[in-house]
N, C-alpha and C positions, 0 to 999 in steps of 0.2 A: 231654211237654208238651200239656195238653189246650187244646182251642179255646178254651175260656174264659178260660184261663191268657193264650193269646195274643192275644186280644181286649182284654185289660185292660192286658198290654205296647203295643198298638199304639195305644190309646187316651191312654197314657202320652206315647207318643213324638208323639202329635199336640198332647197339652196344653203338652208343653216346648217343642214347636217355636213354638206359638202363645205361649207367655211369652218367648221368645228375640226375637220380631219386636215382640211390644208394650214388651218393655223396653228394645230400640234405641230405638224410636218416643219412648220417655218421656225418654231421656237427650236428646233434643232440647231441654228447656224446662229450667230451673235447676229451678224450683220442683218437676218431679217427677222429678228425675234420681236422689235417693236412693231412690224408689219402683221406678222401673225398673231399679236395679241390683239391688235385692232380687227383683224379678219374675223378673230374667234369672237371679240366681243359685238361685231355686227350681226355675226350668225346669232347670237342669243336676243339681240333686239329684234330680229327677224322671226324668230322663234317664239318671242312674247306676243308679237303683235298678231302673229297666224294665229295662236292659240286663243286668243281675246277673240277674234271672230270666230272661231271654230266652238267657242262657248257660249258666245253671244251674252260676255258679261257686262255688268257695270263700268264703262270705260272709266268713269270717274274715280272709282277706289284703285281699280289696276296703274291707271298712270300716277294717281297719288303715291303710290308704293312704289312706282318705277321712279320718281323724282325723288321721293324720299331716297331710297336706296342709292341712286347715281349719286347723290349730293354726299352720301356719308360714304360710299368708297373715294370718291373723287377728293374729300378731306381727308381719309385714309393713306390714298396715294402720296398726298403732298405733304402732309404732317410725319408720318410715320419712318422713323431712321431705319437707313441700312441694317443696323444692328440689331433691330427690332424687326425686321424682316422675317425671320424665321417664326418667331412667336405670332406674327401677323400671319403665316401660312398658315399654322396650327388653328387659331382662331378661325379661318375661312373653311377650314375642313370641317371644325366643329359645327359650324352655322348649314352647309350642307347636310350633314347628317341628321339634326333637329329638324331640319326642314321636310326630310323625306319621312321622319318618324311622325312629324304633326300632321303629313298628308295620310300616312296609314291610319292615324288616330283618328281623324276627321272621317274616313271613309269606312270605316268600320262604326265609328257613333252614328252616321246617317243612313248607312246601308248595312244593318247586322246581317242581314241575309243573303250576302254576295255569294256567288258559285266558289267553288274549291279554287279555284286556279288565283280569283281575286286574293281571299284568303289567304294563300299562302304569300302571295306577292305583300300583303300588307304587314303579314308578320316578318318577312324577310326586311321591309323597309323600318319597321319597327324593331327588330334585332341589330342590324346592322348600322342603322341611323343612330341606335343610342349609342350601342358603342364606341361609334365614331365621334359622337357629340361630347360624352363625359373622357373617354380617352384623350380625345383634342385638348381639352381643360387642362387635362395634368400635363399633358407635354407644352402647353403653354406655360405652365406653373414652372415647369422645369427650365424650360428656356431663357424664361423671364427673371429668374433668381427668385421667385415667391414660394418656390419650396423647392429643398436639396436636389440637385441633380443627380447625386447619388443614389444607388436602386434603394429604396425603399423596402426592407424586408419584416418579416415575423412568423412567429412559429405557426404551422399548421396553414401557411398562406397558399401552397398547393393544393391541399385538401378542401379549402375552401372554394377555390376555383372551379374545383372537379365536381363540388355540390352546387355552385350556381350552373354551371352546364347542365346536370344532372336537372335541377330545378327546372330549367328553360327547356330541354326536351320534354320532360311529362308535361308542363302545362301547356306546351305548343301543342303536344298530340291532342290533349284534351279541348283544348279550344278550337283547332281545326276540325274535330269530330261534331263539337257541340258550341257554335258560339251564340246561341241565344240565350235571355237571361241573365238576370243580375251577376247569379253567380259567375258567368262564362265573362262578365264586362270585370268584375274584380280578378278573375285568373288575368284577362288581358291587363290589366294595369299593375297586375304583378310581374308579367312578362316585362314591360317597361321597365318598372325599377330593378328588374335584374340584369337588364343589358346594360343601364346606366352602369351597375355596379360592376358588371364583367370588364366595362372600359375602364373603369378607375383602377380595379385589382390587377387587370392586364400590362397598363403604362408603368405604374409605382414601381413595380420592382428593375425596370428597365433603366439602365444607367443613361448620364446625359451624353456620353460618348455613342451611342447607338441612335442618340436621336434622328440622324438623319434618315434612316431606317425606318424609324417610327414614323415620320412624317410621310414619308413616301406610302407606306403602308395605309396610314390613317387616310392620305387621300384616294387611296383606291376604295378605301371602306364608303367614302362620301359618295364615289361615283357609283359603286355598287348599290347603294341604298336609294341613289337617284331614279338609277336604271329600274328598281323594284316600283318605284314610285311610278315610272312610267305605264309600269303593267296595270298597275290601279287604276291610274287616269285613263288609259287607254292610249298613250301620247305616244306617236311612233319616236320624234325626236328627243325628250327626254329620255327613251330607250335607249336612242343612238349616244347622245350626249353621253348619259350614264355609262355605258359600255366602254365608250371611247377614255372615258377618266378611270373607269376602273382597272381596264385592261394596260393603258399606260402606267399608271400607279405601279401596279404589279411589275411591270417590267423594269421599272425604274427601283423598285424593292430590289429585286434581284441584280441590278447594277449594284446598288449600294454593298449588299451581302458579298457579292463575289470582291468589289473593291477591299473588304476585309476579312477576306477569305475565311468566312463565317456562314453557316447555312442561316437561313430564318427562324428556324426551330431554337437556335443555339441563343440567337438574339433575344428572342421572346421569353424563353424559358431558363436562359443563364445570365447574359449579361456581364459587362466588363467588373472584375472586382466584387462579384457576387456572395462570393465565401464570406466575405466579414462586413461588406458594405462600407467598409472604411478606405482610406486612399492606401494603397497597396506599394510597398517599398522592392525595390529591385536591388538593393543593397549595392547602391552607386558608391563608389569611394575616389575621392580625388577633389582639388580645389578648383573653381573654375577661375579662367584667367579675362580679367577684364579688361577691356580696349576703350580709350578714349574717341569721341569723334574725330579727332584731328589724327591719331594713329588710323584710326579707320578708313580716312579718306586715302592717306598715303598706300596702304594696299588695294583700294579698289583703282586708284588711280594708274596703279601700274598693272591692272586686269586686263587680259586681251578677252577673256570670257566670264562672263557674269550669269548667274542661277538664282531669281527671286523666288523665294517659298513663302507665299501670304498663307496667314491664318486667321483666326478668329480676333485675335488682340490686335491685327490690322483693321478688323472692322468696330472693332471696340473705341480704338483711337482714332477713327474716321481720317484714317492715314493715306488711301487710295489715290489721292491727288499727288500728294509729296512723292507718293511711290514711283508713280507714273513719270512725275518731272526728273527724280533721280535717276530713274530708266534712260530719259532722253539725254540727260548730261552725258552718263556712261556712254550711250552709242554714239554722242558727238564726240568723245573723248577716244574713239576707236576699238571699243569694247563691243562684243557680241552678248546681247541682252536678252535672255528668255524668261517667262514666269512658267514655274512648275507647280501645275493644279493638281492637290488629292482629290480622287473624288467625294471623300466625305470631309474636307475640311470646310469648318463652318460648324452651323448648326443647322443647314439644310441643303438638300442636292444642288449644286450649283451655287454655292452662297460666294464663293471667292469670283468665279466667273462674272456674276451681277456685279461685284464691287467692282472688279477691274474695269468691266463694262463700261459702267458711271464715269469711271475716270477716264475713258477713252482710250483705254489700252489697245493698240490694234491685235486684232484675234489671232492673225498670222503668229505671233510672239507668244501665245499661251500654249503650253506644251505640257502633255498628261504625262503621268509616272513613269509609264512603261517605256515611255520616249526619252526621257532624260536619264533616268537608271544606269541604262547600259553605258553613256559617256561622262557619267559623274564624276569619274576618276583622272579626267581630261580637263574639267573645270578650275579656271584660278581662284575664283570666290563663289561660296554660294551665300547670299542674305538670307536669312530665315527673318521673317517679320511678324511676330506673335503665333508661331505656329508651335506646337508641341507633340503631339500624341502622333502627328502623321507624319514626323520627322524623327520617333524614336527609335534608335535602333535596337533597343530592347526588344522590340518585335522581332529581330532576325538572332540576336546572340543569348536571350535569356531565356532559357524554356520553363522558368519558373515565372516568367510574368503573363499577367493577364492577358495581355495583347500579343503574346507571342504567336508568331504565324501571320499576323496581320501586315499585307503589302506597305511600305512604308516608301518614302522618297529617300533616297540614300545619302542624305547631302554630307554625311560625315566622311564620305569617299571623295569627297572635293579635296582641294589642295589647302584653302581657307575656309573656313567656316564661321560667318560672325552673324550671332544672334541677338536680335533685337527683343529685349524682354524686360519686361517690369522688374522681375524678381526671379529667384532659382524653384519658384514654387511648381507643384505638377500641375499637368493637365486637366481637361474636364474629366479624365477617365481617372484622375488620380493617381497615375503610374508615374514614379520618378523618371529622368531622362538620363541617360547617361553621355548624351551628347554633349551635355554642358559642362563635361567633366575630361572631354578627348583634347589630346595634344594640339590638334589642328584649331580646335575652337577657340574663340574670342568673344566674349559675352559684352555686349553694348547694352548696359542697362538704363532704363531709362521709358517715356512715354514713345512710342513709336513714331509717332505723328512729329513730334519735336525732334525725336532723334533724327528721322531721316532729313526734315529739315535743316538741321545741323550739317548733315552731311552734304546738302546740295548747299548751304551758305559756303563751307568748305571750298567747295568745287568751284564757286563763283568767285570767291576770294582768291584765288590761285592764278 
């Protein structure tokens, strides 16, 4: 390889790293998010191209893999529903983890006499990648409803996790000291098995309501594993990209924990309703007050200020476009309309923001929880669409509630609350919601999309 070629390769890596950083930065604003995504994708293409020239690989196989992977990604992007996006993100986190694990495994298999630094990188890629892969599969199962979203608990669970960690530590120290020989290879395979087991046992006790935190953390794991793989391959851009993902994932994890007023340790080792693993009753007393779409129209028609609070139920019903149409009608009727977004609403960070952006809701109309709570008592009508745990006043009022202390949107302080929901069932955290029986609350039962469309029809026919 000539010096000129190496210079162009290094410049390509630098350009890719800059595009990654700019892409992540642009993802912070809705109006620039798509461009940020494209910039990051371009950076990845440049990085792959540079790596091909640096390694002098057979371009046929690399290009074939690039085409196949791109087609799979394109099909997934076009066909996966927005309601399935959280589990899709979980799978992508898992794929990143298993890729790093395989890189570490291959390196040890082909170069068992690597120096200590490379062996440490191999070990980290295998351990973190294994946990990210198996943990992400469990998260996928919980989010997709293939396994229970409630904490899965059994006797001696904590002891088993401690024993797995102890075994990983002992086996890792032995393998780092003596990586050669068939016995050491078996120890290495045992470390892989332990890392995969740790991922499963770490995520199964965590309840579905904590999945936004888990997804952010697993995303960080996949990035850290990729960074370790970069040290194995001595590839600077992989180290940079993995570090960016790892750091941003940890920051997002902290934001999610802050949004729930809980520590990361509490999320990982306690979980909502961990004591029994069953739905927790908060002794809600009272009867709900149903309302028809026609009566709800009269309430909304007279409102001067309306706050709409979306939740996962809106995503399930694919009601975001109908909600945006209702918001526009209310604005044309003279009402001030805002959308209050809770940081952990949905099944992944930013889930509601993505849905509303898809429906072309103006970014300026989106409001954070801390912005709307101080003015909630001045709001004429608050419409809750498929949200549950993030608007549950038990978090403020009932100390025995598993979600007590979690910051919520104080919709119950509005003059009138209209809750769109299929039934009185508890939310993903399994906690009953006293909001449904408050004096100022009216329950509008039914499918969210059909119900909102009914309200739109009422306005259009008036």
